N, CA, C and O of each residue as an XYZ file, in Angstrom:
584
protein
N       0.957     -1.131      0.000
C      -0.036      0.014      0.039
C       0.892      1.251     -0.119
O       0.770      2.123     -0.980
N       1.965      1.175      0.982
C       2.861      2.377      0.963
C       3.592      2.550     -0.536
O       3.843      3.671     -0.977
N       3.888      1.398     -1.229
C       4.581      1.559     -2.501
C       3.393      2.050     -3.519
O       3.712      2.719     -4.501
N       2.141      1.742     -3.301
C       1.286      2.215     -4.255
C       1.108      3.765     -4.174
O       1.024      4.418     -5.214
N       1.054      4.330     -3.006
C       0.995      5.684     -2.805
C       2.146      6.493     -3.159
O       2.071      7.676     -3.490
N       3.377      5.709     -3.064
C       4.681      6.417     -3.562
C       4.570      6.471     -4.910
O       4.837      7.508     -5.518
N       4.143      5.302     -5.554
C       3.924      5.326     -7.117
C       3.093      6.321     -7.760
O       3.377      6.835     -8.842
N       1.871      6.634     -6.952
C       1.029      7.604     -7.441
C       1.624      8.954     -7.252
O       1.422      9.778     -8.145
N       2.289      9.276     -6.272
C       2.824     10.490     -5.923
C       3.970     10.739     -7.099
O       3.989     11.866     -7.594
N       4.774      9.913     -7.500
C       5.775     10.096     -8.527
C       5.108     10.307     -9.779
O       5.492     11.174    -10.564
N       4.062      9.509    -10.021
C       3.376      9.473    -11.353
C       2.718     10.959    -11.485
O       2.847     11.669    -12.482
N       1.934     11.334    -10.222
C       1.332     12.565    -10.374
C       2.279     13.886    -10.493
O       1.935     14.934    -11.039
N       3.503     13.642     -9.894
C       4.701     14.573    -10.003
C       5.089     14.777    -11.430
O       5.236     15.912    -11.883
N       5.261     13.678    -12.162
C       5.687     13.552    -13.438
C       4.667     14.113    -14.471
O       5.046     14.778    -15.436
N       3.266     13.801    -14.219
C       2.215     14.220    -15.159
C       1.650     15.564    -14.944
O       1.011     16.162    -15.810
N       1.902     16.026    -13.757
C       1.355     17.358    -13.411
C       1.926     18.510    -14.452
O       1.153     19.341    -14.930
N       3.145     18.500    -14.724
C       3.687     19.718    -15.737
C       3.050     19.517    -17.124
O       2.767     20.468    -17.852
N       2.834     18.199    -17.458
C       2.295     17.918    -18.767
C       0.784     18.374    -18.933
O       0.405     18.945    -19.956
N      -0.078     18.080    -17.838
C      -1.443     18.322    -17.752
C      -1.775     19.774    -17.568
O      -2.793     20.296    -18.021
N      -0.733     20.471    -16.788
C      -0.960     21.817    -16.542
C      -0.402     22.857    -17.559
O      -0.437     24.072    -17.362
N       0.121     22.249    -18.679
C       0.523     23.113    -19.721
C      -0.557     24.221    -20.238
O      -1.708     23.845    -20.456
N      -0.222     25.469    -20.417
C      -1.254     26.375    -20.851
C      -1.570     26.077    -22.362
O      -0.742     25.584    -23.128
N      -2.791     26.412    -22.697
C      -3.433     26.391    -23.922
C      -2.506     27.140    -25.030
O      -1.954     28.180    -24.670
N      -2.321     26.712    -26.236
C      -1.593     27.589    -27.133
C      -2.535     28.865    -27.322
O      -3.763     28.807    -27.386
N      -1.776     30.011    -27.401
C      -2.420     31.183    -27.472
C      -2.573     31.475    -29.087
O      -1.688     31.256    -29.913
N      -3.757     31.965    -29.340
C      -3.986     32.333    -30.852
C      -2.918     33.385    -31.440
O      -2.477     34.317    -30.767
N      -2.569     33.137    -32.719
C      -1.624     34.202    -33.182
C      -2.464     35.378    -33.594
O      -3.451     35.238    -34.316
N      -2.031     36.630    -33.093
C      -2.548     37.762    -33.261
C      -1.735     38.608    -34.187
O      -0.505     38.586    -34.133
N      -2.365     39.325    -35.003
C      -1.709     40.179    -36.029
C      -2.240     41.768    -35.765
O      -3.436     41.985    -35.566
N      -1.352     42.731    -35.780
C      -1.917     43.976    -35.685
C      -1.452     44.814    -36.843
O      -0.339     44.579    -37.311
N      -2.133     45.687    -37.305
C      -1.818     46.619    -38.351
C      -1.688     48.009    -37.781
O      -2.755     48.468    -37.373
N      -0.756     48.694    -37.673
C      -0.720     49.983    -37.177
C      -0.843     51.098    -38.255
O      -0.382     50.932    -39.385
N      -1.454     52.196    -37.888
C      -1.490     53.160    -39.018
C      -1.169     54.498    -38.313
O      -1.732     54.897    -37.294
N      -0.094     55.199    -39.055
C       0.338     56.439    -38.548
C      -0.660     57.586    -38.926
O      -1.015     57.820    -40.081
N      -1.077     58.286    -37.799
C      -2.042     59.396    -38.040
C      -1.305     60.851    -37.801
O      -0.888     61.153    -36.683
N      -1.193     61.620    -38.794
C      -0.633     62.837    -38.636
C      -1.350     63.773    -39.547
O      -1.319     63.658    -40.772
N      -2.044     64.770    -38.859
C      -2.848     65.759    -39.813
C      -1.786     66.865    -40.311
O      -0.928     67.456    -39.655
N      -2.096     66.953    -41.608
C      -0.929     67.776    -42.294
C      -0.962     69.272    -41.696
O      -2.004     69.862    -41.411
N       0.209     69.743    -41.563
C       0.305     71.136    -40.915
C       0.028     71.314    -39.470
O       0.143     72.453    -39.017
N      -0.355     70.248    -38.605
C      -0.519     70.374    -37.341
C       0.588     70.159    -36.581
O       1.491     69.424    -36.981
N       0.630     70.811    -35.350
C       1.715     70.823    -34.279
C       1.807     69.356    -33.693
O       2.906     68.811    -33.584
N       0.610     68.713    -33.309
C       0.464     67.530    -32.850
C      -0.886     66.828    -33.033
O      -1.972     67.364    -32.811
N      -0.700     65.549    -33.469
C      -1.977     64.900    -33.575
C      -2.230     63.694    -32.493
O      -1.334     62.901    -32.205
N      -3.539     63.639    -31.927
C      -3.784     62.735    -30.931
C      -4.836     61.764    -31.272
O      -5.970     62.161    -31.004
N      -4.749     60.605    -31.789
C      -5.874     59.736    -32.030
C      -6.358     59.207    -30.662
O      -5.598     58.854    -29.760
N      -7.788     59.189    -30.604
C      -8.306     58.795    -29.257
C      -9.443     57.763    -29.506
O      -9.960     57.320    -28.480
N      -9.894     57.330    -30.627
C     -10.877     56.148    -30.771
C     -10.678     55.429    -32.184
O     -10.283     56.070    -33.157
N     -10.906     54.374    -32.234
C     -11.085     53.715    -33.517
C     -12.257     52.607    -33.553
O     -12.430     51.963    -32.518
N     -12.953     52.378    -34.505
C     -13.942     51.384    -34.590
C     -13.647     50.265    -35.411
O     -12.561     50.174    -35.984
N     -14.637     49.311    -35.519
C     -14.298     48.064    -36.228
C     -14.085     48.208    -37.790
O     -13.513     47.356    -38.471
N     -14.598     49.355    -38.260
C     -14.417     49.796    -39.712
C     -13.034     50.418    -39.823
O     -12.704     50.822    -40.938
N     -12.214     50.542    -38.849
C     -10.925     51.123    -38.949
C     -10.990     52.604    -39.140
O     -10.019     53.159    -39.654
N     -12.100     53.343    -38.758
C     -12.268     54.650    -38.614
C     -11.607     55.228    -37.473
O     -11.755     54.596    -36.427
N     -10.894     56.309    -37.420
C     -10.184     56.810    -36.399
C     -10.509     58.075    -36.083
O     -10.502     58.842    -37.045
N     -10.818     58.580    -34.943
C     -11.218     59.875    -34.362
C     -10.073     60.490    -33.405
O      -9.341     59.749    -32.748
N      -9.989     61.639    -33.379
C      -9.131     62.192    -32.295
C      -9.170     63.751    -32.489
O     -10.117     64.327    -33.026
N      -8.034     64.387    -31.994
C      -7.779     65.775    -32.147
C      -6.323     66.109    -32.657
O      -5.383     65.316    -32.597
N      -6.266     67.330    -33.142
C      -4.993     67.853    -33.625
C      -4.767     69.243    -33.156
O      -5.719     70.017    -33.061
N      -3.526     69.607    -32.852
C      -3.407     71.035    -32.424
C      -2.722     71.745    -33.531
O      -1.796     71.214    -34.144
N      -3.223     73.106    -33.839
C      -2.502     73.783    -34.926
C      -1.244     74.492    -34.359
O      -0.863     74.179    -33.231
N      -0.661     75.312    -34.988
C       0.696     75.972    -34.511
C       0.514     76.848    -33.611
O       1.472     77.240    -32.944
N      -0.811     77.350    -33.405
C      -1.083     78.361    -32.145
C      -1.730     77.460    -30.967
O      -2.338     78.004    -30.045
N      -1.584     76.178    -31.034
C      -1.990     75.241    -29.967
C      -3.416     75.128    -29.747
O      -3.837     74.636    -28.700
N      -4.278     75.594    -30.755
C      -5.785     75.450    -30.684
C      -6.113     74.006    -31.117
O      -5.579     73.432    -32.066
N      -6.923     73.565    -30.420
C      -7.540     72.002    -30.737
C      -8.543     71.967    -31.690
O      -9.405     72.847    -31.687
N      -8.553     70.933    -32.632
C      -9.637     70.644    -33.626
C      -9.733     69.198    -33.682
O      -8.750     68.467    -33.562
N     -11.031     68.746    -33.883
C     -11.300     67.336    -33.972
C     -11.191     66.887    -35.405
O     -11.309     67.703    -36.319
N     -10.965     65.585    -35.629
C     -10.747     64.908    -36.917
C     -11.397     63.515    -36.981
O     -11.574     62.838    -35.968
N     -11.704     63.166    -38.071
C     -12.149     61.736    -38.254
C     -11.302     61.419    -39.696
O     -11.278     62.109    -40.714
N     -10.701     60.287    -39.454
C      -9.966     59.549    -40.727
C     -10.582     58.244    -41.056
O     -10.587     57.291    -40.277
N     -11.129     58.239    -42.308
C     -11.603     56.863    -42.883
C     -10.915     56.678    -44.014
O     -11.062     57.363    -45.026
N     -10.102     55.702    -43.881
C      -9.193     55.179    -44.960
C      -8.078     56.324    -45.292
O      -7.180     56.534    -44.477
N      -8.159     57.022    -46.454
C      -7.259     58.165    -46.611
C      -8.077     59.481    -46.697
O      -7.620     60.512    -47.193
N      -9.267     59.369    -46.198
C     -10.147     60.591    -46.248
C     -10.336     61.150    -44.760
O     -10.952     60.608    -43.842
N      -9.638     62.392    -44.751
C      -9.720     63.170    -43.378
C     -10.739     64.214    -43.403
O     -10.816     65.015    -44.334
N     -11.551     64.220    -42.360
C     -12.621     65.250    -42.029
C     -12.318     65.905    -40.934
O     -12.168     65.315    -39.863
N     -12.186     67.257    -41.071
C     -11.875     68.134    -39.805
C     -13.181     68.495    -39.205
O     -14.157     68.819    -39.882
N     -13.167     68.434    -38.005
C     -14.423     68.768    -37.240
C     -14.104     69.811    -36.289
O     -13.266     69.584    -35.416
N     -14.700     70.956    -36.371
C     -14.531     72.108    -35.478
C     -15.763     72.906    -35.324
O     -16.428     73.343    -36.263
N     -16.020     73.065    -34.063
C     -17.458     73.941    -33.933
C     -17.195     75.343    -34.176
O     -16.334     75.892    -33.489
N     -17.859     76.037    -35.113
C     -17.588     77.515    -35.515
C     -17.612     78.381    -34.272
O     -16.806     79.308    -34.188
N     -18.530     78.131    -33.248
C     -18.574     78.996    -32.060
C     -17.749     78.618    -31.042
O     -17.787     79.289    -30.010
N     -16.871     77.510    -31.130
C     -16.100     77.178    -30.171
C     -14.688     77.612    -30.307
O     -14.410     78.107    -31.399
N     -13.782     77.534    -29.470
C     -12.393     77.737    -29.429
C     -11.459     76.556    -29.776
O     -10.441     76.621    -30.465
N     -11.981     75.474    -29.180
C     -11.408     74.206    -29.375
C     -12.386     73.186    -29.514
O     -13.484     73.336    -28.979
N     -12.104     72.105    -30.206
C     -12.973     70.909    -30.505
C     -12.139     69.666    -30.415
O     -11.065     69.550    -31.005
N     -12.739     68.624    -29.559
C     -11.968     67.374    -29.293
C     -13.048     66.322    -29.536
O     -14.105     66.299    -28.905
N     -12.706     65.435    -30.515
C     -13.347     64.103    -30.840
C     -12.716     62.932    -29.962
O     -11.531     62.634    -30.109
N     -13.473     62.324    -29.112
C     -13.234     61.432    -28.138
C     -13.347     59.944    -28.412
O     -12.477     59.123    -28.123
N     -14.377     59.709    -28.933
C     -14.771     58.311    -29.270
C     -15.914     58.124    -30.252
O     -16.681     59.074    -30.411
N     -16.108     56.994    -30.931
C     -17.201     56.718    -31.860
C     -17.617     55.310    -31.565
O     -17.021     54.467    -30.895
N     -18.842     55.217    -32.243
C     -19.489     53.686    -32.098
C     -18.724     52.820    -32.743
O     -18.047     53.204    -33.696
N     -18.708     51.481    -32.315
C     -18.020     50.568    -32.947
C     -18.544     49.914    -34.207
O     -17.775     49.266    -34.916
N     -19.771     50.052    -34.503
C     -20.286     49.556    -35.752
C     -21.320     50.487    -36.199
O     -21.863     51.290    -35.439
N     -21.617     50.354    -37.598
C     -22.822     50.974    -38.127
C     -22.438     52.386    -38.666
O     -21.306     52.696    -39.037
N     -23.517     53.189    -38.659
C     -23.164     54.607    -39.152
C     -22.333     55.455    -38.049
O     -22.444     55.273    -36.837
N     -21.533     56.354    -38.622
C     -20.602     56.965    -37.760
C     -21.345     57.892    -36.846
O     -22.187     58.692    -37.255
N     -20.969     57.738    -35.488
C     -21.540     58.791    -34.472
C     -20.347     58.963    -33.551
O     -19.813     58.037    -32.941
N     -19.964     60.298    -33.506
C     -18.772     60.679    -32.713
C     -19.156     61.472    -31.437
O     -20.060     62.305    -31.505
N     -18.549     61.257    -30.365
C     -18.854     62.024    -29.180
C     -17.649     62.768    -28.755
O     -16.537     62.255    -28.879
N     -17.790     63.793    -28.325
C     -16.560     64.791    -27.916
C     -17.097     65.858    -27.187
O     -18.200     65.870    -26.641
N     -16.119     66.910    -27.206
C     -16.763     68.250    -26.541
C     -15.899     69.454    -27.200
O     -14.830     69.214    -27.762
N     -16.381     70.641    -27.106
C     -15.717     71.867    -27.551
C     -15.774     72.780    -26.369
O     -16.564     72.645    -25.435
N     -14.784     73.814    -26.495
C     -14.733     74.876    -25.456
C     -15.128     76.090    -26.098
O     -14.890     76.261    -27.293
N     -15.789     77.060    -25.309
C     -15.981     78.457    -25.619
C     -15.120     79.379    -24.732
O     -15.164     79.263    -23.507
N     -14.417     80.201    -25.278
C     -13.576     81.059    -24.677
C     -12.853     80.357    -23.424
O     -12.750     80.904    -22.326
N     -12.387     79.131    -23.717
C     -11.639     78.350    -22.814
C     -12.242     78.164    -21.388
O     -11.493     77.763    -20.498
N     -13.473     78.415    -21.134
C     -14.019     78.369    -19.850
C     -15.219     77.386    -19.811
O     -15.322     76.575    -18.890
N     -16.142     77.464    -20.837
C     -17.188     76.499    -20.960
C     -16.975     75.226    -21.650
O     -16.582     75.379    -22.807
N     -17.106     74.146    -21.313
C     -17.062     73.028    -21.984
C     -18.410     72.435    -22.511
O     -19.290     72.300    -21.661
N     -18.692     72.065    -23.782
C     -19.887     71.641    -24.246
C     -19.658     70.233    -24.914
O     -18.762     69.986    -25.720
N     -20.621     69.334    -24.447
C     -20.537     67.900    -25.124
C     -21.315     68.044    -26.441
O     -22.246     68.834    -26.598
N     -20.805     67.140    -27.439
C     -21.481     67.067    -28.670
C     -21.564     65.621    -29.248
O     -20.627     64.857    -29.019
N     -22.561     65.229    -29.935
C     -22.667     64.031    -30.633
C     -22.800     64.384    -32.172
O     -23.708     65.108    -32.581
N     -21.835     63.826    -32.999
C     -21.717     64.192    -34.427
C     -22.129     62.951    -35.063
O     -21.539     61.891    -34.854
N     -23.206     63.071    -35.892
C     -23.666     61.869    -36.807
C     -23.502     62.145    -38.291
O     -24.066     63.058    -38.894
N     -22.676     61.267    -38.806
C     -22.336     61.426    -40.130
C     -23.082     60.794    -41.055
O     -23.073     59.563    -41.064
N     -23.849     61.508    -41.983
C     -24.688     60.973    -42.906
C     -24.206     61.336    -44.381
O     -23.941     62.514    -44.619
N     -24.102     60.531    -45.219
C     -23.572     60.853    -46.589
C     -24.218     62.187    -47.282
O     -23.555     62.881    -48.053
N     -25.498     62.464    -46.955
C     -26.123     63.707    -47.560
C     -26.178     64.846    -46.639
O     -25.967     65.977    -47.077
N     -26.464     64.634    -45.308
C     -26.392     65.665    -44.262
C     -25.611     65.332    -43.192
O     -26.139     64.637    -42.323
N     -24.285     65.724    -43.033
C     -23.732     65.547    -41.747
C     -24.362     66.541    -40.703
O     -24.709     67.672    -41.042
N     -24.482     66.110    -39.533
C     -25.035     67.029    -38.505
C     -24.330     67.025    -37.268
O     -23.712     66.014    -36.934
N     -24.354     68.084    -36.522
C     -23.675     68.187    -35.189
C     -24.637     68.470    -34.268
O     -25.235     69.542    -34.354
N     -24.927     67.575    -33.269
C     -25.910     67.714    -32.182
C     -25.162     68.010    -30.987
O     -24.424     67.201    -30.425
N     -25.392     69.287    -30.587
C     -24.773     69.698    -29.329
C     -25.609     69.543    -28.271
O     -26.622     70.240    -28.210
N     -25.318     68.621    -27.295
C     -26.144     68.141    -26.101
C     -25.188     67.960    -24.995
O     -24.009     68.310    -25.048
N     -25.850     67.305    -23.833
C     -25.081     66.954    -22.731
C     -25.079     67.969    -21.605
O     -26.127     68.441    -21.161
N     -23.928     68.279    -21.172
C     -23.774     69.210    -20.192
C     -22.683     70.171    -20.555
O     -21.878     69.956    -21.461
N     -22.698     71.341    -19.731
C     -21.661     72.213    -19.912
C     -20.974     72.487    -18.529
O     -21.649     72.561    -17.502
N     -19.728     72.624    -18.533
C     -19.010     72.964    -17.184
C     -18.807     74.328    -17.086
O     -17.914     74.807    -17.785
N     -19.523     75.136    -16.279
C     -19.379     76.498    -16.206
C     -18.210     77.062    -15.345
O     -17.558     78.062    -15.645
N     -18.019     76.248    -14.170
C     -16.860     76.541    -13.252
C     -16.552     75.282    -12.784
O     -17.432     74.422    -12.755
N     -15.225     75.008    -12.346
C     -14.858     73.815    -11.911
C     -15.948     73.203    -10.889
O     -16.294     73.828     -9.887
N     -16.390     72.105    -11.175
C     -17.354     71.295    -10.059
C     -18.818     71.617    -10.432
O     -19.683     70.958     -9.856
N     -19.228     72.625    -11.396
C     -20.514     72.927    -11.409
C     -20.886     72.631    -12.842
O     -20.467     73.265    -13.811
N     -21.762     71.545    -12.881
C     -22.420     71.167    -14.173
C     -23.716     71.733    -14.450
O     -24.538     71.823    -13.539
N     -23.971     72.112    -15.587
C     -25.238     72.733    -16.034
C     -25.779     71.968    -17.294
O     -25.105     71.810    -18.312
N     -27.247     71.443    -17.102
C     -27.742     70.850    -18.212
C     -27.946     71.638    -19.615
O     -28.285     72.821    -19.591
N     -27.764     71.059    -20.650
C     -27.813     71.834    -21.819
C     -28.856     71.119    -22.785
O     -28.826     69.913    -23.028
N     -29.706     71.940    -23.260
C     -30.931     71.402    -24.147
C     -30.056     71.024    -25.419
O     -29.159     71.776    -25.799
N     -30.394     69.662    -26.154
C     -29.875     69.377    -27.392
C     -30.349     70.334    -28.552
O     -31.507     70.745    -28.476
N     -29.611     70.708    -29.560
C     -29.953     71.284    -30.664
C     -29.145     70.784    -31.850
O     -28.112     70.161    -31.603
N     -29.481     70.975    -33.024
C     -28.914     70.457    -34.154
C     -28.242     71.527    -35.095
O     -28.920     72.513    -35.383
N     -27.105     71.426    -35.541
C     -26.506     72.213    -36.601
C     -26.197     71.442    -37.791
O     -25.680     70.326    -37.733
N     -26.536     72.080    -38.960
C     -26.294     71.374    -40.253
C     -24.771     71.594    -40.505
O     -24.239     71.127    -41.512
């Protein structure tokens, strides 16, 4: 009986490393895309979806922020005409393009937006909240701009 337990112990000790081997990891491949808005001081991508559409922000030589969307080789610049800086943060993973971000006015107020890309009429929905002073949020009524 003692020999049987010893034999099982040795057998378990030998088989344990074989049985506890990790599963093979799948081969993952990545494709990196360099994003640089021509003439900008700095380009900062912040989101990508399953269709490989990239959004983010870029800074011009005066360090003013502007949003962008890069779909293949087509670059669309997104800036609110009433804002001083615009930042695209993220977009939906699938389907029609919908980008969320924010823009600032006179570098004090922050306004959230939802941009919906439609081939015929791209529209900018300005909605969400605005930050009047640090820590003070104010609800903002949604409205659409063509």
